[in-house]
N, C-alpha and C positions, 0 to 999 in steps of 0.2 A: 590695072586696077587690082589691088590686093583685097581679097575678101576676108575679113576677120570673122572667125566663128564667135557667135554670141553664147556666152555661158548660160546654162539653164539652172534654175533653182533645183536642188539645194546646194549648188557649188559653194564651197566655203569662202571663196574670194568675194562673193556677193554680200557677205556679212562683215567684211574687213573695213576698218577705218583707213581711208586712203591718205597718202602722203602728199604734202605740198610739192609742186614742181618748182625747182630752184631757178631754172633758166629756160626761157622759151626759145628753143633752138629748132634746127631742121628736123630733129628726131621727134619733137613734140608736134611740130606742124604736120609731119608725115602721119603720125598717129591720129591726129585730128582729122586729116583728110581721109584716111582709111576708115575711121569711125563714121564719117559722113556717108561714105560708100556703103558700109554695112547697114547703117540706119535706113538709107533709102532702099537698098535691096530687100530689106526685111519689111518695108512699108511702115516703118516706125516714124515717130515725130521727135524722138529724143533718144540719146544714148550716152551712158557714162562709161568712163574708162574701165572700171572693174568688170563691167559686163563683157568686155573683150579681153579680160585677163590681165589688165594693167592696174595696179593698186595706186594710182596717182589721181590727183584732183583735176580732172579734165572732163568737160561735157560738151556735147553738140546738140543742137535742137533746131528744128524747122517745122513749124506747125502746119504750114500750107506750102504748096509748091512755089507759089509766087511771093511767099513771106520771106523776110530776111533770114539768113542763116546765122545762128548764134553759136559761137565757139568761145568757150570760157575756160581759162586756166585759173585754178584756185578760187572758184566762185564762192561768194559768201552772201547770205541773205542779210541785207541791211535793214529792210523795213517791210512789214506786211500790213495789209488792211483788208477789211471786208471778209466775207466768208461765202463759200459756195460748196455744193455737192457736185462732184464730177465723176463720171464713170471712167475709171482708169484701168488700163491694161499695162502689160510690161513685156518687152521682148524676151526677158529671161523667164517669164511664166506664160508661154504662148497659150492662147485660148481661154485665159482666165481674166475676168473683169469684176470690178466691184466699185460701188459708189464710195468715194473718199471725201472727207471734209477738208478743204484747203482754204488758204487765203485767196481772195479774188484778185488782189493786186499785190505785186511785190516789186521791190527794188533790190537788184543784185549787183554786186561789184566783183571784179576779177581782172584778169589780164587778157588782152586780145592776142592774136597770133604773132604780133610784133613785140609782145612783152610790155605793152603800154596799159595803164589803168583804164578800165572801161566800166561804165555803169549802164545797166539795162533796166528800164522800167517796163513792166509787163502786166497785162491783165488777162482775165479769163483763161483760155486754153494755154497760152504761152506761160502765164503765171503758174498754172498747175504743172505744166511740163518741167519748168525750171525747178520747182519745189521737189518734184518726183526725182529728177536727176541728181540734185544736191543731196537728197536723202540717200541715193545709191552711194555717193562718195563718203557717207557716214555709216555705211553698212546697214541702212534701214530700207526695208522694202515696203511697197504701198500697202500690203495687207497688215503691216504692223500698226496702221492707223485704225484698224477695224476692231470691233469688240471681240472678245475671246471666242464667242460662239460663231460669229460670222467668219473669223479667221480660220477656225477649225473646219467649218463647212467648205470654205473656199479651197483650203489645202487638201481636203479629202477628195474634192472634185478634180483638182489638179493631178493628184496621185493616180486617180482612176483613169484619167485621160492618158497619162504617161504609160500606165500598164497596158492600156488598150492599144496605144500606138506601138509599144514594144512587141506586143503579141501579133500585130499585123505584119511585122518585118520578117 
């Protein structure tokens, strides 16, 4: 098992627009598998390729241990409906959470690990997770959905935590 390091904010790759994957091959499947391992090891429910240093459109998600594993290449939001507030966190901003307004139901299309078109319909937590990870592929972080004041407070708290952690080393 290869453990991929998860990039932390403010790494510039987290703000990069990711490129479409041209062919789903063994390299892509290996990256997806390694991303699943990294996500599970970090106790996350979703992970996007830029979070592990790859500027390509690939995400993995599994919101519960017994839930289906979602692995999508070149995912696109086709449809959204409803609205909810959800307390979101991010493996690239450990220890930081905020309520984010998201669609409560989504339809996402992309390619599976065999390169075949797939459509995923999701609601509640999986819908939030897929929106969060697709945002990563577009260089958008969850706090970008907050007001300027809330974003400023959240980032100040994050920086303080990072300084505190660095001083403990």
